[in-house]
VMD Tcl script that draws the C-alpha trace (Angstrom):
set ca {
  {17.87 14.64 239.61}
  {21.31 13.50 240.74}
  {23.73 10.66 239.98}
  {27.04 10.54 241.85}
  {29.69 8.03 240.79}
  {32.35 7.62 243.45}
  {34.99 5.05 244.32}
  {32.83 3.35 246.93}
  {29.63 3.11 244.93}
  {26.89 4.69 242.86}
  {24.41 7.02 244.52}
  {21.50 8.94 243.09}
  {17.87 9.98 243.18}
  {15.24 7.64 241.78}
  {13.55 8.59 238.52}
  {14.50 10.86 235.65}
  {16.73 10.26 232.67}
  {19.49 7.69 232.33}
  {22.88 9.14 233.25}
  {21.27 11.91 235.28}
  {19.79 9.89 238.16}
  {19.74 6.36 239.54}
  {17.57 4.87 236.81}
  {17.10 1.19 235.89}
  {19.55 1.72 233.02}
  {22.23 3.00 235.40}
  {21.58 0.26 237.95}
  {22.09 -2.43 235.30}
  {25.17 -0.67 233.93}
  {27.01 -0.41 237.22}
  {25.87 -3.79 238.58}
  {27.31 -5.35 235.43}
  {30.59 -3.47 235.83}
  {30.98 -4.44 239.46}
  {30.13 -8.07 238.80}
  {32.71 -8.30 236.03}
  {35.31 -6.61 238.22}
  {34.67 -9.12 241.03}
  {35.21 -12.06 238.69}
  {38.35 -10.46 237.20}
  {39.81 -9.84 240.65}
  {38.85 -13.04 242.45}
  {37.67 -15.59 239.93}
  {34.67 -16.10 242.24}
  {31.22 -15.97 240.67}
  {29.30 -15.26 243.85}
  {28.13 -11.93 245.30}
  {26.17 -11.19 248.49}
  {23.33 -8.66 248.19}
  {21.31 -6.99 250.94}
  {19.19 -3.86 251.20}
  {17.69 -1.40 253.63}
  {13.93 -0.83 253.70}
  {13.64 2.30 251.60}
  {10.74 2.41 249.14}
  {12.84 1.89 246.00}
  {14.80 -0.99 247.52}
  {12.80 -3.84 246.03}
  {12.95 -2.35 242.54}
  {16.69 -1.77 242.76}
  {17.22 -5.24 244.26}
  {15.37 -6.91 241.37}
  {17.54 -5.12 238.82}
  {20.81 -5.81 240.66}
  {20.10 -9.50 241.22}
  {18.80 -10.05 237.69}
  {21.81 -8.31 236.20}
  {24.28 -10.38 238.22}
  {22.48 -13.54 237.10}
  {22.71 -12.26 233.56}
  {26.50 -12.20 233.68}
  {26.68 -15.66 235.20}
  {27.12 -14.72 238.88}
  {25.37 -16.52 241.72}
  {23.69 -14.29 244.29}
  {23.21 -14.81 248.02}
  {20.29 -12.51 248.77}
  {19.98 -11.47 252.43}
  {16.81 -9.49 251.74}
  {16.16 -6.74 254.29}
  {19.49 -6.40 256.05}
  {22.05 -3.91 257.34}
  {25.33 -2.68 255.92}
  {27.45 -4.35 258.64}
  {25.52 -7.62 258.27}
  {26.31 -7.79 254.57}
  {29.94 -6.97 255.38}
  {30.07 -9.95 257.74}
  {28.28 -12.25 255.28}
  {30.70 -11.74 252.36}
  {33.71 -13.57 253.87}
  {31.50 -16.15 255.60}
  {30.02 -16.99 252.20}
  {33.48 -16.95 250.58}
  {31.95 -14.59 248.04}
  {33.90 -12.40 245.65}
  {32.17 -9.24 246.83}
  {29.00 -7.64 248.09}
  {26.46 -5.01 247.14}
  {24.49 -3.12 249.77}
  {21.46 -1.33 248.36}
  {21.16 1.73 250.58}
  {21.63 5.46 250.47}
  {22.53 5.44 254.15}
  {21.25 8.62 255.84}
  {19.97 10.27 252.64}
  {16.22 11.00 252.27}
  {13.83 8.48 250.73}
  {14.19 9.68 247.11}
  {17.80 8.49 247.17}
  {19.23 5.02 246.79}
  {22.69 3.64 246.10}
  {24.86 0.62 245.43}
  {27.61 0.32 248.06}
  {30.36 -1.97 246.82}
  {32.36 -4.43 248.93}
  {35.45 -6.50 248.11}
  {35.95 -10.16 249.02}
  {36.85 -9.18 252.60}
  {33.49 -7.49 253.05}
  {35.16 -4.06 253.10}
  {34.50 -1.06 250.90}
  {36.52 -1.10 247.70}
  {39.42 1.34 247.52}
  {40.18 4.19 245.15}
  {42.06 2.11 242.57}
  {39.39 -0.59 242.46}
  {36.58 1.94 242.35}
  {38.09 3.65 239.33}
  {38.43 0.28 237.59}
  {34.74 -0.43 238.14}
  {33.87 2.94 236.65}
  {36.08 2.18 233.64}
  {34.38 -1.17 233.05}
  {30.99 0.56 233.23}
  {31.87 2.57 230.12}
  {32.64 -0.60 228.10}
  {29.81 -1.18 225.63}
  {31.20 -4.49 224.35}
  {30.03 -6.79 227.15}
  {28.82 -10.33 226.45}
  {26.16 -11.68 228.80}
  {25.75 -15.30 229.87}
  {24.03 -17.94 227.74}
  {20.90 -19.55 229.20}
  {22.69 -22.53 230.74}
  {25.26 -20.26 232.39}
  {22.91 -17.86 234.16}
  {23.62 -17.28 237.84}
  {21.46 -18.77 240.57}
  {19.87 -16.96 243.52}
  {19.75 -18.26 247.08}
  {17.69 -16.42 249.66}
  {19.28 -16.47 253.13}
  {17.62 -14.91 256.17}
  {20.00 -16.42 258.74}
  {22.57 -13.64 258.85}
  {20.82 -11.42 261.37}
  {21.19 -14.19 263.93}
  {24.73 -14.97 262.79}
  {25.64 -11.29 263.22}
  {24.08 -11.16 266.69}
  {25.76 -14.43 267.71}
  {29.17 -13.04 266.71}
  {28.52 -9.92 268.79}
  {27.47 -11.95 271.84}
  {30.66 -14.02 271.53}
  {32.92 -10.97 271.89}
  {34.82 -11.02 275.21}
  {34.04 -7.36 275.92}
  {30.28 -7.80 275.47}
  {28.86 -8.82 278.84}
  {25.24 -9.94 278.58}
  {24.96 -10.64 282.31}
  {25.93 -7.07 283.23}
  {23.49 -5.65 280.70}
  {20.66 -7.92 281.88}
  {21.26 -7.06 285.52}
  {21.22 -3.33 284.75}
  {17.51 -3.64 283.85}
  {17.80 -0.92 281.24}
  {14.66 0.68 279.86}
  {15.51 1.79 276.34}
  {13.62 3.79 273.71}
  {14.68 3.23 270.11}
  {14.17 5.12 266.83}
  {14.87 2.97 263.77}
  {13.48 5.41 261.18}
  {11.19 2.71 259.67}
  {14.08 0.82 258.12}
  {15.90 -2.41 258.85}
  {17.06 -1.28 262.28}
  {13.43 -1.92 263.25}
  {14.13 -5.63 262.76}
  {17.73 -5.89 263.90}
  {17.93 -3.54 266.92}
  {15.04 -5.09 268.90}
  {16.42 -8.58 268.16}
  {19.85 -7.54 269.43}
  {18.46 -5.91 272.57}
  {16.45 -9.03 273.37}
  {19.59 -11.15 272.92}
  {21.44 -8.78 275.29}
  {18.84 -9.31 277.99}
  {17.08 -5.94 277.71}
  {13.47 -6.57 278.74}
  {11.94 -3.11 278.39}
  {12.08 -1.50 274.95}
  {9.97 1.41 273.73}
  {10.02 1.21 269.91}
  {9.55 4.24 267.69}
  {9.40 3.95 263.90}
  {10.33 0.28 263.75}
  {8.09 -0.71 260.82}
  {10.52 -1.43 257.92}
  {8.39 0.14 255.19}
  {10.81 2.87 254.09}
  {8.43 5.69 255.05}
  {10.98 7.74 256.98}
  {9.07 9.76 259.61}
  {11.79 12.43 259.74}
  {15.12 13.23 258.12}
  {16.89 9.87 258.53}
  {20.25 11.30 259.54}
  {20.53 10.59 263.30}
  {21.19 14.15 264.45}
  {19.66 15.75 267.57}
  {17.34 18.00 265.56}
  {15.88 14.90 263.85}
  {15.38 12.93 267.07}
  {12.93 15.12 268.97}
  {10.32 12.35 269.15}
  {12.90 9.97 270.60}
  {13.98 12.53 273.19}
  {10.35 13.00 274.22}
  {9.82 9.23 274.41}
  {12.84 8.84 276.69}
  {11.62 11.45 279.17}
  {7.93 10.46 278.97}
  {8.66 6.80 279.64}
  {11.45 7.54 282.18}
  {13.77 5.44 280.05}
  {17.46 5.09 280.89}
  {18.50 6.09 277.39}
  {17.45 6.31 273.76}
  {19.14 4.66 270.79}
  {18.92 5.87 267.20}
  {20.35 4.36 264.03}
  {20.29 5.38 260.39}
  {18.48 3.38 257.66}
  {21.34 0.93 257.02}
  {22.40 0.66 260.69}
  {26.04 1.69 260.41}
  {25.63 4.93 262.37}
  {24.67 5.10 266.03}
  {23.79 7.81 268.52}
  {22.25 8.04 271.97}
  {19.83 10.19 273.92}
  {20.48 10.72 277.64}
  {17.87 10.01 280.32}
  {17.10 13.73 280.53}
  {16.27 13.93 276.83}
  {19.50 15.63 275.81}
  {21.70 14.26 273.05}
  {24.76 12.28 274.10}
  {26.34 13.63 270.89}
  {27.09 11.55 267.80}
  {30.77 12.53 268.07}
  {30.83 10.93 271.52}
  {29.51 7.53 270.43}
  {33.03 6.59 269.34}
  {34.59 8.37 272.34}
  {32.61 6.27 274.82}
  {33.15 2.97 273.01}
  {36.86 3.71 272.59}
  {37.12 4.55 276.30}
  {35.58 1.19 277.20}
  {37.78 -0.79 274.79}
  {40.96 0.98 275.97}
  {40.15 0.32 279.61}
  {40.23 -3.40 278.80}
  {42.61 -3.64 275.86}
  {45.48 -1.17 275.61}
  {46.23 -0.05 272.09}
  {45.92 2.57 269.40}
  {42.90 4.32 267.90}
  {41.95 5.97 264.62}
  {39.32 8.49 263.58}
  {39.17 10.88 260.66}
  {40.50 14.43 260.65}
  {37.03 15.92 261.14}
  {36.23 13.92 264.28}
  {36.40 15.27 267.82}
  {39.70 15.60 269.66}
  {38.11 13.76 272.59}
  {39.03 10.44 270.92}
  {42.68 11.50 271.06}
  {42.31 12.58 274.68}
  {40.88 9.27 275.93}
  {43.45 7.35 273.85}
  {46.44 9.19 275.24}
  {45.04 9.02 278.77}
  {44.97 5.23 278.39}
  {48.56 5.12 277.12}
  {47.74 4.52 273.47}
  {48.57 6.38 270.29}
  {45.92 8.25 268.31}
  {46.07 8.49 264.52}
  {43.97 10.68 262.20}
  {43.02 9.55 258.69}
  {41.54 11.26 255.69}
  {37.74 11.41 255.72}
  {36.06 8.25 254.42}
  {35.53 4.81 255.92}
  {38.04 3.09 253.64}
  {40.73 5.57 254.77}
  {39.94 4.97 258.44}
  {40.11 1.19 257.92}
  {43.43 1.34 256.07}
  {45.02 3.41 258.84}
  {43.54 1.16 261.52}
  {45.22 -1.82 259.89}
  {48.60 -0.12 259.48}
  {48.59 1.23 263.06}
  {47.17 -1.94 264.66}
  {44.30 0.06 266.14}
  {42.04 -1.74 268.62}
  {39.11 0.60 267.91}
  {38.34 3.29 265.37}
  {35.62 4.99 263.43}
  {34.16 8.33 262.49}
  {32.57 11.17 264.41}
  {29.23 10.63 262.67}
  {28.45 7.80 265.09}
  {30.36 5.16 263.13}
  {32.10 2.55 265.32}
  {34.61 0.15 263.73}
  {35.62 -2.72 266.01}
  {38.19 -4.88 264.19}
  {37.76 -7.85 266.53}
  {34.41 -8.32 264.75}
  {35.05 -6.80 261.30}
  {36.44 -3.71 259.59}
  {33.25 -1.76 259.01}
  {31.04 0.76 260.80}
  {28.58 -1.27 262.83}
  {25.85 0.23 265.01}
  {24.90 -3.19 266.39}
  {28.29 -3.98 267.90}
  {28.44 -0.35 269.03}
  {25.18 -0.82 270.96}
  {26.44 -3.99 272.66}
  {29.79 -2.47 273.67}
  {28.21 0.80 274.84}
  {25.55 -0.93 276.97}
  {28.21 -3.10 278.59}
  {30.24 0.04 279.32}
  {27.22 1.86 280.75}
  {26.19 -1.13 282.86}
  {29.65 -1.45 284.36}
  {29.91 2.32 284.85}
  {26.88 2.03 287.12}
  {25.61 5.59 286.76}
  {23.38 7.50 284.34}
  {24.30 8.01 280.73}
  {24.40 11.79 281.26}
  {27.04 11.32 283.99}
  {29.03 9.11 281.62}
  {28.89 11.88 279.01}
  {30.01 14.45 281.58}
  {33.07 12.32 282.39}
  {34.59 13.03 278.95}
  {36.42 16.15 277.75}
  {33.85 18.56 276.38}
  {34.32 19.89 272.85}
  {32.01 21.51 270.33}
  {32.23 21.24 266.53}
  {31.02 24.00 264.25}
  {30.29 23.17 260.59}
  {30.41 25.90 257.98}
  {31.12 26.34 254.30}
  {32.19 29.08 251.95}
  {30.94 29.15 248.36}
  {33.35 30.18 245.62}
  {33.03 30.81 241.91}
  {33.35 27.66 239.73}
  {36.56 28.92 238.13}
  {38.31 29.51 241.45}
  {41.49 27.50 242.04}
  {40.59 26.03 245.43}
  {43.86 24.12 245.78}
  {45.86 27.32 245.33}
  {43.65 29.04 247.88}
  {44.26 26.30 250.45}
  {48.01 26.58 249.82}
  {47.86 30.26 250.74}
  {45.99 29.47 253.97}
  {48.61 26.80 254.70}
  {51.40 29.33 254.18}
  {49.72 31.78 256.56}
  {49.63 29.14 259.33}
  {52.83 27.27 258.52}
  {54.10 27.72 262.09}
  {51.12 25.83 263.53}
  {50.87 22.02 263.53}
  {48.95 21.13 260.36}
  {48.07 18.21 258.08}
  {47.45 18.14 254.33}
  {46.46 14.49 253.91}
  {42.86 15.59 253.31}
  {42.49 19.26 252.54}
  {44.08 21.31 255.32}
  {43.75 20.80 259.06}
  {45.37 23.34 261.38}
  {45.74 22.82 265.14}
  {45.71 25.57 267.75}
  {46.57 23.82 271.02}
  {43.39 21.78 271.68}
  {41.38 23.60 269.03}
  {41.46 22.85 265.32}
  {39.98 23.80 261.98}
  {39.66 21.48 258.98}
  {39.18 22.81 255.44}
  {38.06 20.37 252.74}
  {37.06 21.06 249.18}
  {33.83 19.50 247.92}
  {34.13 16.97 245.10}
  {30.83 18.07 243.57}
  {30.50 21.82 244.23}
  {32.79 24.90 244.24}
  {32.75 25.13 248.03}
  {35.15 24.68 250.92}
  {33.72 22.90 253.96}
  {35.05 24.34 257.20}
  {34.87 22.24 260.37}
  {36.21 23.71 263.60}
  {36.32 22.47 267.18}
  {36.80 24.26 270.46}
  {36.09 23.99 274.16}
  {32.80 25.85 273.71}
  {30.44 26.50 270.82}
  {31.51 30.15 270.77}
  {35.20 29.26 270.59}
  {34.55 26.86 267.69}
  {32.48 29.40 265.78}
  {35.00 32.18 266.36}
  {37.77 29.97 265.00}
  {35.71 29.18 261.90}
  {34.90 32.86 261.39}
  {38.58 33.75 261.69}
  {39.50 31.30 258.92}
  {36.60 32.48 256.76}
  {37.85 36.05 257.18}
  {41.36 34.93 256.17}
  {39.98 33.29 253.04}
  {38.06 36.38 252.08}
  {41.15 38.54 252.56}
  {43.19 36.21 250.35}
  {40.48 36.36 247.69}
  {40.35 40.17 247.85}
  {44.11 40.39 247.44}
}
mol new
graphics top color blue
foreach p $ca { graphics top sphere $p radius 0.5 }
foreach p [lrange $ca 0 end-1] q [lrange $ca 1 end] { graphics top cylinder $p $q radius 0.2 }
display resetview
């Protein structure tokens, strides 16, 4: 059983002993801490709550909502919702914060509390540590009976979210409608099964082939939207002669596509394509994290903008987007952040922007993919002994490649012309994750193997 306490929330497996998994005791403990932090920071006794459709969601929701009531906080409960929808609802409700009950792409035995500030954005490192400190306080007084919080159910935010997307100048419903797209979708039996069809209908898409759109939490495959988990969607696209396939994760903040020939568009290229479309219409800067494909940088510089790379993590991407005035940003896992709507990964706005782009492009999705620089990312790791000083090891690798362009804002990233390798230590295990990118899969793997060999030589010496 696992319980992971991080700055952005509490994540764990359901069942087991308190303190060792995401048990009712832990849910109450951390919901209390977050609620108290919200009131301390904002003075606002209102929090927005929403959840994905995973099996444990109702149980966790009941504990979260009851706990917030118990400390005198009013709750706006969106019920089955998406992460970006809750992010939009927090400022619209003038709430002090938000809690999204989802373990994102993790399997069904996992659940989590994702924590949002009053802007509807993930809390930062300093705030996250404060919440964890409050959670260890055993001297907490709960509300008297007349001061208990109230709960308001609100199922209007799906439509509000869709309406905001339709109002964006770069979303063109007429173009999408006239393209007569036939689209297969895989919503992994979570809330995307409610939200994605509703969005597509609003965008004028008349032909939709739904796969796994029953929001019962019974994930039919690993819910991470990677090509190896989307074989049924690929088959549906080719069998039905669809123009493309769309897949989202359980909380609908990650997005990827399947081409008309059944091949994956590539989750790294979701952001590339959307950024290309935005930059064609709105010159500006872009941001992605250090482990995302170089193709984002290529399309940005080709459009006359500046590309910036952040540390891994959505809050880091958002902070750099704000400081660099980026017009588009996100992560290579299929996470699109479009600040004209809100500062959060949002598969729904990603779908609308991508379909507009594809409709105006006027050719197949596979031809659109072929129009971008082609890169391949290889993901590896090297396991070390628990007592190993990983930071010292990374410093020695840095010294070896000090004449190459490199960054140390998040582990160590070294550039070799248009190739790169990114080394990051795990926060939970004695391992170094090694991401590398090259013009071909072989080039990327050879680069990773070279760095792994260097590490082993350093260890031997």
